[in-house]
C-alpha positions as CSV (number, residue, x, y, z in Angstrom):
1,M,2.3,9.9,41.3
2,R,3.3,13.5,40.9
3,A,0.7,16.2,41.0
4,N,2.7,18.7,38.9
5,L,4.6,18.2,35.7
6,K,7.4,20.4,34.3
7,S,7.7,20.4,30.6
8,V,10.3,22.2,28.4
9,L,8.3,23.5,25.4
10,E,11.1,25.8,24.1
11,P,14.7,26.0,25.1
12,G,15.1,28.0,28.3
13,K,11.3,28.2,28.9
14,L,9.7,26.1,31.6
15,F,6.0,25.7,32.2
16,K,4.3,24.1,35.2
17,F,1.0,22.3,34.8
18,D,-1.1,21.9,37.9
19,R,-2.9,18.7,37.1
20,K,-6.1,17.5,38.6
21,Y,-6.5,14.5,36.4
22,V,-4.3,12.1,34.4
23,A,-5.3,9.6,31.8
24,H,-5.5,5.9,32.3
25,I,-5.5,3.3,29.4
26,N,-7.2,0.0,30.1
27,S,-5.0,-2.5,28.2
28,A,-7.9,-5.0,28.1
29,N,-10.1,-2.5,26.3
30,C,-7.5,-1.0,24.0
31,V,-7.7,-2.0,20.4
32,N,-4.2,-0.5,19.7
33,C,-5.3,1.8,16.9
34,G,-2.7,4.4,17.9
35,T,-5.0,7.4,17.7
36,C,-4.3,8.5,21.2
37,R,-0.5,8.2,20.8
38,E,-0.5,10.4,17.7
39,I,-2.7,13.1,19.2
40,C,-1.0,13.2,22.6
41,P,0.7,16.6,23.0
42,G,3.1,15.4,25.6
43,G,4.4,12.2,24.0
44,A,3.1,10.2,26.9
45,I,1.8,7.2,25.1
46,E,3.7,4.2,23.6
47,E,2.8,0.8,22.1
48,K,3.4,-2.3,24.2
49,Q,3.6,-5.7,22.6
50,R,2.6,-8.8,24.5
51,E,5.0,-11.8,24.5
52,I,3.5,-14.8,22.7
53,C,4.4,-18.1,24.2
54,R,6.1,-20.5,21.8
55,I,7.9,-23.0,24.0
56,C,5.6,-26.0,23.4
57,P,6.2,-27.5,20.0
58,D,2.7,-28.9,19.7
59,C,0.8,-25.8,20.7
60,T,0.6,-24.3,17.2
61,D,1.3,-25.1,13.6
62,R,4.6,-23.2,13.7
63,P,8.0,-24.3,15.1
64,A,8.7,-23.8,18.8
65,M,11.2,-21.1,19.9
66,A,13.9,-20.9,22.5
67,V,13.0,-18.6,25.4
68,D,15.5,-15.8,24.4
69,E,14.3,-16.0,20.7
70,M,10.7,-15.8,21.9
71,K,11.4,-12.7,24.0
72,E,13.4,-11.0,21.2
73,F,10.6,-11.6,18.7
74,T,8.1,-9.6,20.9
75,T,9.5,-6.3,19.7
76,K,10.8,-7.4,16.3
77,Q,7.6,-6.9,14.3
78,A,3.8,-6.4,14.4
79,C,1.0,-5.6,12.0
80,T,1.0,-2.1,13.5
81,T,4.5,-1.5,12.0
82,G,3.9,-3.2,8.7
83,C,1.7,-0.7,6.8
84,P,3.6,1.9,4.8
85,L,0.8,4.4,5.5
86,G,1.0,3.8,9.3
87,I,-2.5,2.3,9.7
88,S,-2.9,-0.1,12.6
89,P,-4.7,-3.2,11.3
90,Q,-5.2,-4.4,14.9
91,G,-7.0,-1.1,15.5
92,Y,-9.7,-1.5,12.9
93,I,-9.9,-5.3,13.3
94,G,-10.5,-4.7,17.0
95,L,-13.2,-2.2,16.3
96,C,-14.9,-4.8,14.0
97,R,-14.7,-7.3,16.9
98,V,-16.7,-4.9,19.2
99,D,-19.2,-4.0,16.5
100,K,-18.0,-0.6,15.6
101,P,-17.5,-0.9,11.8
102,E,-18.1,2.8,11.1
103,K,-15.3,3.7,13.5
104,A,-13.1,1.0,11.9
105,L,-13.5,2.5,8.4
106,E,-12.8,6.0,9.8
107,V,-9.5,4.8,11.3
108,I,-8.6,3.4,7.9
109,W,-9.8,6.4,5.8
110,R,-8.0,9.1,7.8
111,K,-4.7,7.5,6.7
112,N,-5.8,5.8,3.5
113,P,-8.1,7.7,1.2
114,L,-8.5,4.7,-1.1
115,P,-9.7,1.9,1.1
116,S,-11.8,0.2,-1.7
117,V,-8.7,0.1,-3.9
118,C,-6.3,-1.2,-1.3
119,G,-8.9,-3.7,-0.1
120,R,-8.5,-5.3,-3.5
121,I,-4.9,-4.8,-4.8
122,C,-2.7,-3.8,-1.9
123,H,0.2,-6.3,-1.5
124,H,-0.7,-6.3,2.2
125,P,2.8,-6.2,3.9
126,C,0.9,-5.9,7.2
127,E,-0.2,-9.6,6.8
128,Q,3.4,-10.6,6.4
129,F,4.1,-8.8,9.8
130,C,1.1,-10.4,11.5
131,K,2.4,-12.4,14.5
132,R,-0.3,-14.9,14.3
133,G,0.9,-15.8,10.8
134,V,4.5,-16.2,12.0
135,L,3.9,-17.8,15.4
136,V,0.6,-19.7,15.3
137,D,-0.9,-20.6,11.9
138,E,-1.9,-18.0,9.3
139,P,-2.2,-14.2,9.3
140,I,-5.4,-12.4,9.8
141,S,-7.2,-11.5,6.5
142,I,-6.4,-7.9,6.9
143,R,-6.8,-6.8,3.3
144,A,-10.2,-8.6,3.0
145,T,-11.4,-6.9,6.1
146,K,-10.5,-3.5,4.7
147,R,-12.4,-4.4,1.5
148,Y,-15.5,-5.5,3.4
149,L,-15.6,-2.3,5.4
150,S,-15.1,-0.1,2.3
151,D,-17.9,-1.9,0.4
152,N,-20.4,-2.3,3.2
153,V,-20.0,0.6,5.7
154,E,-21.1,4.2,5.1
155,L,-18.2,6.5,6.1
156,Q,-19.3,9.3,8.4
157,V,-16.8,12.1,8.5
158,E,-17.0,15.9,8.1
159,K,-15.9,17.7,5.0
160,Y,-12.3,18.7,4.8
161,P,-11.7,21.8,7.0
162,K,-10.4,25.2,5.8
163,V,-7.7,26.5,8.1
164,Y,-4.8,27.9,6.1
165,E,-4.6,30.4,3.2
166,E,-1.7,28.7,1.5
167,K,-2.5,27.1,-1.8
168,I,-1.0,23.9,-2.9
169,A,-1.1,22.3,-6.4
170,V,-0.9,18.6,-6.9
171,I,0.0,17.3,-10.4
172,G,-1.5,13.9,-11.0
173,A,-4.6,12.2,-9.5
174,G,-3.0,8.8,-9.0
175,P,-2.5,7.1,-5.7
176,A,0.4,9.4,-4.6
177,G,-1.2,12.6,-5.7
178,L,-4.6,11.8,-4.2
179,T,-3.0,10.8,-0.9
180,A,-0.9,13.9,-0.7
181,A,-4.0,16.0,-1.4
182,H,-5.9,14.1,1.2
183,Y,-3.4,14.7,4.0
184,L,-3.0,18.4,3.1
185,L,-6.7,18.8,3.0
186,L,-7.1,17.2,6.4
187,Q,-4.5,19.7,7.7
188,G,-6.7,22.5,6.3
189,Y,-4.9,23.7,3.2
190,D,-6.4,24.9,-0.1
191,V,-5.5,22.1,-2.5
192,T,-6.1,21.8,-6.2
193,V,-5.4,18.5,-8.1
194,F,-4.6,18.7,-11.8
195,E,-5.2,15.5,-13.8
196,E,-4.5,15.3,-17.6
197,S,-6.9,12.5,-18.2
198,D,-10.7,12.8,-18.2
199,T,-10.8,10.2,-15.4
200,P,-8.9,10.0,-12.1
201,G,-6.8,7.3,-10.7
202,G,-3.6,7.5,-12.9
203,M,-2.1,4.0,-13.4
204,M,-4.8,2.5,-11.3
205,Y,-7.3,3.3,-14.0
206,R,-5.0,3.0,-17.0
207,A,-2.9,-0.1,-16.2
208,I,-4.6,-2.3,-13.6
209,P,-7.0,-4.8,-15.3
210,E,-10.6,-4.9,-14.2
211,F,-10.3,-8.5,-13.1
212,R,-8.1,-7.2,-10.3
213,L,-9.6,-3.8,-9.6
214,A,-13.2,-3.0,-10.6
215,R,-13.5,0.5,-12.0
216,E,-16.5,1.2,-9.8
217,A,-14.5,0.5,-6.6
218,L,-11.8,3.0,-7.7
219,L,-14.4,5.6,-8.7
220,K,-16.3,5.1,-5.4
221,D,-13.2,6.1,-3.4
222,I,-12.5,9.2,-5.6
223,R,-16.2,10.3,-5.6
224,R,-16.0,10.3,-1.8
225,L,-12.9,12.5,-1.8
226,E,-14.6,15.0,-4.1
227,D,-17.8,15.0,-2.1
228,L,-15.7,15.9,1.0
229,G,-14.1,18.8,-0.8
230,M,-11.2,17.6,-2.9
231,D,-11.0,19.8,-6.1
232,I,-9.8,17.7,-9.0
233,Q,-9.4,19.5,-12.4
234,Y,-9.6,17.0,-15.2
235,G,-8.3,17.3,-18.7
236,V,-5.4,19.6,-17.7
237,S,-2.1,18.6,-19.3
238,V,0.8,20.2,-17.4
239,D,3.7,21.0,-19.6
240,K,6.9,22.8,-18.6
241,A,5.5,26.2,-19.0
242,M,2.4,25.5,-17.0
243,A,4.5,23.8,-14.3
244,E,6.6,26.9,-14.0
245,K,3.4,29.0,-13.7
246,L,2.1,26.7,-10.9
247,V,5.3,27.0,-9.0
248,K,5.0,30.8,-9.1
249,E,1.3,30.9,-8.2
250,Y,1.2,28.2,-5.5
251,D,2.9,28.0,-2.2
252,A,3.9,24.4,-2.9
253,V,3.6,21.9,-5.8
254,V,3.4,18.2,-5.5
255,V,4.6,16.4,-8.6
256,A,2.9,13.0,-8.7
257,A,2.9,12.6,-12.5
258,G,4.0,9.0,-12.5
259,R,6.0,7.2,-15.2
260,K,3.9,7.4,-18.4
261,S,6.0,5.6,-20.9
262,G,6.9,1.9,-21.0
263,R,10.5,0.8,-21.4
264,T,11.5,-0.7,-24.7
265,L,14.5,-2.8,-25.8
266,T,17.2,-2.1,-28.4
267,C,18.1,-5.6,-29.4
268,E,17.7,-6.9,-32.9
269,G,14.1,-6.8,-34.1
270,A,12.8,-4.9,-31.1
271,D,11.1,-2.3,-33.3
272,K,8.9,-4.9,-35.1
273,A,5.1,-4.7,-35.2
274,N,3.2,-6.6,-32.5
275,I,5.8,-5.8,-29.9
276,V,4.1,-3.5,-27.4
277,T,4.9,-2.1,-23.9
278,A,2.8,-3.4,-21.0
279,L,1.4,0.1,-20.4
280,D,0.2,0.4,-24.0
281,F,-1.3,-3.1,-23.9
282,L,-3.1,-2.6,-20.6
283,D,-4.2,0.9,-21.4
284,G,-5.7,-0.4,-24.6
285,I,-7.7,-3.2,-22.9
286,N,-8.8,-1.0,-20.0
287,N,-10.0,2.0,-22.0
288,V,-11.0,0.7,-25.4
289,E,-13.7,-1.8,-26.2
290,K,-12.2,-5.3,-25.6
291,E,-11.9,-7.5,-28.6
292,K,-10.8,-11.0,-28.8
293,A,-7.2,-11.2,-30.1
294,S,-6.1,-13.2,-33.1
295,F,-2.8,-13.9,-31.5
296,E,-2.0,-17.6,-30.7
297,N,1.4,-17.3,-29.0
298,V,1.9,-14.4,-26.7
299,V,5.3,-13.9,-25.0
300,V,5.6,-11.5,-22.0
301,I,9.0,-10.2,-21.1
302,G,9.1,-9.6,-17.3
303,G,8.2,-11.4,-14.1
304,G,6.6,-8.8,-12.0
305,D,3.0,-8.2,-11.1
306,V,2.5,-6.0,-14.2
307,A,3.8,-8.9,-16.3
308,M,1.3,-11.2,-14.7
309,D,-1.5,-8.8,-15.3
310,C,-0.5,-8.7,-19.0
311,A,-0.3,-12.4,-19.3
312,R,-3.6,-13.0,-17.6
313,A,-5.3,-10.3,-19.8
314,A,-3.9,-12.0,-22.9
315,K,-5.5,-15.3,-21.9
316,R,-8.8,-13.5,-21.5
317,L,-8.5,-12.0,-24.9
318,G,-8.2,-15.5,-26.4
319,A,-4.5,-16.2,-26.7
320,K,-3.9,-19.9,-26.8
321,N,-0.4,-20.0,-25.4
322,V,0.9,-17.3,-23.0
323,T,4.4,-17.5,-21.6
324,A,6.4,-15.1,-19.5
325,Y,10.2,-14.9,-19.3
326,C,12.2,-12.9,-16.8
327,M,15.9,-12.4,-16.1
328,E,15.5,-12.8,-12.4
329,T,15.9,-16.2,-10.7
330,G,15.0,-17.6,-7.3
331,S,13.9,-15.1,-4.7
332,D,14.8,-12.3,-7.0
333,V,11.7,-12.9,-9.2
334,P,9.8,-9.7,-8.6
335,G,6.2,-10.9,-8.8
336,H,4.3,-11.6,-5.6
337,P,3.8,-15.3,-5.1
338,W,0.0,-15.1,-5.0
339,E,0.0,-13.1,-8.3
340,I,2.1,-15.7,-10.0
341,E,0.0,-18.6,-8.5
342,E,-3.2,-17.1,-9.9
343,A,-1.6,-16.5,-13.3
344,E,-0.3,-20.1,-13.4
345,A,-3.7,-21.4,-12.4
346,E,-5.1,-19.7,-15.5
347,G,-2.6,-21.4,-17.8
348,V,0.2,-18.8,-17.9
349,T,3.8,-20.3,-17.7
350,L,6.5,-18.3,-16.0
351,N,10.1,-19.1,-16.9
352,P,12.7,-17.4,-14.7
353,G,16.3,-17.0,-15.9
354,F,16.0,-15.9,-19.5
355,A,16.9,-12.7,-21.2
356,P,15.7,-11.7,-24.8
357,V,18.5,-11.1,-27.3
358,A,16.6,-10.9,-30.6
359,F,13.1,-10.8,-32.0
360,P,13.1,-12.7,-35.4
361,G,10.3,-12.2,-37.9
362,K,9.4,-12.0,-41.5
363,G,9.1,-8.4,-42.7
364,K,7.8,-6.0,-40.1
365,K,6.1,-8.6,-37.9
366,V,7.6,-10.5,-35.1
367,S,7.3,-14.3,-35.3
368,A,9.6,-15.5,-32.4
369,V,11.7,-14.5,-29.5
370,T,15.3,-15.6,-29.0
371,L,16.4,-15.8,-25.4
372,C,19.6,-16.6,-23.6
373,N,20.2,-18.1,-20.2
374,C,20.5,-15.7,-17.3
375,K,21.3,-15.8,-13.6
376,S,20.6,-13.1,-11.0
377,S,22.4,-12.3,-7.8
378,R,22.7,-9.5,-5.3
379,D,25.8,-7.5,-4.4
380,A,26.8,-6.4,-0.9
381,D,24.5,-3.4,-1.2
382,G,21.6,-5.6,-2.2
383,R,21.6,-4.4,-5.9
384,I,20.7,-7.0,-8.4
385,R,23.2,-8.2,-10.9
386,F,22.7,-10.3,-14.0
387,D,25.0,-12.9,-15.6
388,L,24.0,-13.5,-19.2
389,D,25.2,-16.6,-21.2
390,K,24.7,-15.4,-24.7
391,E,26.3,-18.5,-26.1
392,T,23.3,-20.6,-24.9
393,T,20.1,-19.5,-26.6
394,M,16.7,-20.8,-27.5
395,T,13.9,-19.5,-29.8
396,V,10.2,-19.6,-29.1
397,D,7.3,-18.8,-31.3
398,A,5.5,-15.5,-30.7
399,D,3.1,-13.5,-32.8
400,Q,2.8,-10.9,-30.0
401,V,5.4,-9.7,-27.5
402,I,4.5,-7.6,-24.4
403,L,7.4,-5.8,-22.7
404,A,6.7,-5.5,-19.0
405,I,10.1,-4.3,-18.0
406,G,9.2,-1.0,-16.3
407,Q,8.3,2.6,-17.2
408,I,10.1,5.9,-17.7
409,A,9.4,9.3,-16.2
410,D,9.2,12.4,-18.3
411,P,12.6,14.1,-18.1
412,M,10.9,17.4,-18.2
413,W,10.6,17.3,-14.4
414,D,14.3,17.1,-13.8
415,V,14.6,20.9,-14.0
416,F,12.6,21.1,-10.8
417,D,14.7,18.8,-8.8
418,N,16.3,21.6,-6.7
419,N,13.3,23.8,-6.4
420,D,12.4,24.1,-2.7
421,K,8.7,24.6,-3.6
422,V,8.4,21.4,-5.6
423,Y,7.9,18.0,-3.9
424,F,8.0,14.7,-5.8
425,A,5.8,11.7,-4.9
426,G,5.0,8.3,-6.3
427,D,6.9,6.3,-8.9
428,I,8.2,9.4,-10.7
429,R,11.2,9.2,-8.4
430,S,11.0,5.5,-7.5
431,P,11.4,2.8,-10.1
432,V,9.7,0.1,-8.0
433,C,6.6,1.6,-6.4
434,S,3.4,-0.3,-5.5
435,V,0.1,1.5,-5.0
436,V,0.4,1.6,-1.2
437,D,4.1,2.7,-1.4
438,G,3.1,5.4,-3.8
439,M,0.5,6.6,-1.3
440,A,3.1,6.6,1.5
441,S,5.3,8.8,-0.5
442,G,2.4,11.2,-1.1
443,K,1.8,11.2,2.7
444,A,5.5,12.0,3.2
445,A,5.4,14.9,0.7
446,A,2.3,16.4,2.6
447,H,4.2,16.2,5.9
448,A,7.2,17.9,4.4
449,I,5.1,20.7,2.9
450,D,3.3,21.3,6.2
451,T,6.6,21.4,8.0
452,K,8.0,24.0,5.6
453,L,4.9,26.2,5.3
454,Q,4.2,26.4,9.0
455,G,7.8,26.5,10.2
456,R,7.1,23.6,12.5
457,E,7.9,19.9,12.8
458,L,4.8,18.0,13.8
459,K,5.2,14.5,15.0
460,N,5.5,12.0,12.1
461,P,3.2,9.1,13.1
462,L,5.5,6.7,11.3
463,D,8.4,7.7,13.7
464,L,6.2,6.9,16.7
465,R,5.7,3.3,15.7
466,V,8.2,1.9,18.3
467,L,7.4,-1.5,19.9
468,N,8.1,-2.0,23.6
469,A,7.8,-5.2,25.5
470,A,4.7,-5.5,27.7
471,P,4.9,-6.8,31.3
472,I,5.0,-10.6,31.7
473,E,1.4,-10.7,33.1
474,E,0.2,-9.6,29.7
475,K,1.7,-12.7,28.0
476,I,-0.4,-14.5,25.3
477,Y,-0.9,-18.3,25.3
478,P,-2.1,-19.3,21.8
479,A,-3.6,-22.6,23.2
480,L,-6.1,-20.4,25.1
481,R,-7.2,-18.4,22.1
482,L,-9.8,-19.0,19.4
483,R,-8.7,-21.8,17.0
484,V,-10.3,-21.0,13.6
485,D,-8.8,-21.6,10.3
486,R,-8.2,-18.6,8.0
487,P,-11.1,-18.7,5.5
488,G,-10.2,-19.1,1.8
489,M,-10.9,-16.2,-0.4
490,P,-13.9,-16.7,-2.7
491,L,-12.5,-16.9,-6.2
492,Q,-13.9,-17.6,-9.7
493,E,-12.7,-20.9,-11.0
494,P,-9.8,-20.6,-13.3
495,D,-11.6,-22.1,-16.4
496,V,-14.4,-19.6,-15.8
497,R,-12.5,-16.4,-15.0
498,V,-10.2,-16.6,-18.2
499,T,-13.4,-16.1,-20.2
500,N,-14.2,-12.7,-18.7
501,F,-12.8,-9.6,-17.1
502,E,-15.0,-9.8,-14.0
503,P,-13.2,-9.5,-10.7
504,V,-11.5,-12.7,-9.7
505,E,-11.8,-12.2,-6.0
506,G,-15.2,-12.3,-4.2
507,E,-15.9,-10.9,-0.8
508,Y,-16.3,-12.4,2.7
509,D,-19.7,-12.3,4.3
510,P,-20.2,-10.6,7.8
511,S,-19.9,-13.8,9.8
512,V,-16.4,-14.5,8.3
513,I,-15.3,-10.9,9.0
514,K,-16.4,-11.3,12.6
515,A,-14.6,-14.7,12.9
516,E,-11.4,-13.1,11.6
517,A,-11.6,-10.3,14.1
518,W,-11.8,-12.9,16.9
519,R,-8.8,-14.7,15.4
520,C,-6.7,-11.7,16.1
521,L,-4.3,-12.4,19.1
522,R,-4.5,-8.7,20.2
523,C,-0.7,-8.6,20.5
524,G,-0.5,-4.9,21.3
525,Y,-2.0,-2.1,23.3
526,M,-1.2,1.5,24.2
527,E,0.3,2.4,27.6
528,L,0.5,5.9,29.1
529,D,3.4,7.3,31.2
530,V,1.6,9.2,33.9
531,N,4.7,11.4,34.5
532,K,4.4,12.8,31.0
533,C,0.6,13.2,30.9
534,I,-0.6,16.8,31.2
535,G,-4.2,15.8,31.9
536,C,-5.7,17.4,28.9
537,G,-8.0,14.5,28.1
538,V,-7.7,14.7,24.3
539,C,-6.8,11.0,24.2
540,M,-10.0,10.1,25.9
541,E,-12.0,12.3,23.5
542,S,-10.4,10.9,20.4
543,C,-10.5,7.2,21.3
544,P,-12.6,5.5,18.6
545,K,-13.6,2.6,20.9
546,G,-14.8,4.9,23.6
547,D,-14.1,2.9,26.7
548,A,-10.4,2.3,26.7
549,I,-9.3,5.6,28.2
550,T,-10.5,7.3,31.4
551,M,-9.4,10.4,33.3
552,V,-8.4,9.7,36.9
553,A,-8.4,12.3,39.7
554,I,-5.0,12.8,41.4
């Protein structure tokens, strides 16, 4: 072990550190939250992933692996690389396991200012990366754990600090805008959020039905942000003139204005009454008193999650027959499997491989939809292609049609594309953008702004998420770990939930959350390179678990 460390901080400038101590991370105590790695000034900490034994075919519910395949999978994926926001699920689940729920929620909140929202509607890519789900049985209930913490734990953090004089404007209080503001405020900037509506949340408030996202959960997250110092100005509609004024008056502007208009069609009869966009339909039922519809046959055009939301909402409004048609086929169908499954349980029928070609009707009202057969495929670049057979058609009854085929951004913003003070975030520049993906783009915009304004390039935590193989003595043997089935999510029964707009999903109780925490295989941990450690001790001070890092005299 070297007593001194030479480090090049700037080209041509060497500094010598006379160290008296170095840090040591106990792999058995580390929950792998990544906090120490992100704060380490010397880049001395990296993530190690334990190899999981998968030789014996009867050891788990998943197929066995060859030795080389097993070793290769060790660094292929982990829940710690699955979250678009860079949160380590193993970190907060591990903190739950050792009875530190407040620290667990803080780990989440610092990277995700909307934990109540994401605990309900995030498409949880981290669970798809969970090694237990791939190698053993089923993934840890990560999203449900986040929801439990956000609903039952009081967050204890200080108000946003004031460090810099630079002022930043954020246009839009949706997931991207709120996240950009959150990260900039954590850095210490003066941030003002401008929202044209009287309520925050953007599309989360306008277009996500209450049976998926309770309004109180959304508003709880936003009230917390405001209590901690986020300034949101409501009822401010930003037109081109005001946007130009903001660009002049502020040091940077984040445009997170979203896509506010639903896409329409131009085929025959597409302008008939009772043909509405998904956004107009959902906005109506979310923000106007819900009334039972008189429509009997509702046809939804689209196969994504928004289409499923529309179809399920139509059932709740009393529609007798609700059918969705989408052009995509096979694995190209855009809706998440669980969203489609819940819709079908409620009586919705999804028919892939159909494209609308006409909307017949008497007078100004639609009475049917004519569809042709369609097949989807992907080209070499992964772009989707459609092959329509307009010679083969069918016509189905419809007294209401909902177009869930995407949204359009306001072209007003195009003039700011090359302005170096303007940063875009959210679905205004991405046609397919989930809530958590929108939040990730808000985070990226905040990082770019800080880099520009301060003339520095801080470490991007997402770039630090590199998986390295742990020593063989750290190997995990699933047969020796806790064998508990993943608990089923409490749900309203389909025949009950179609009669109301109450949340479909319930919540786990504390005992289930604790059991899930113990199901975690604890695949990863942080390891420190002593030759890069400068002995400052910030890793030990920042460790949320408190006993994973110690300073050792040298």
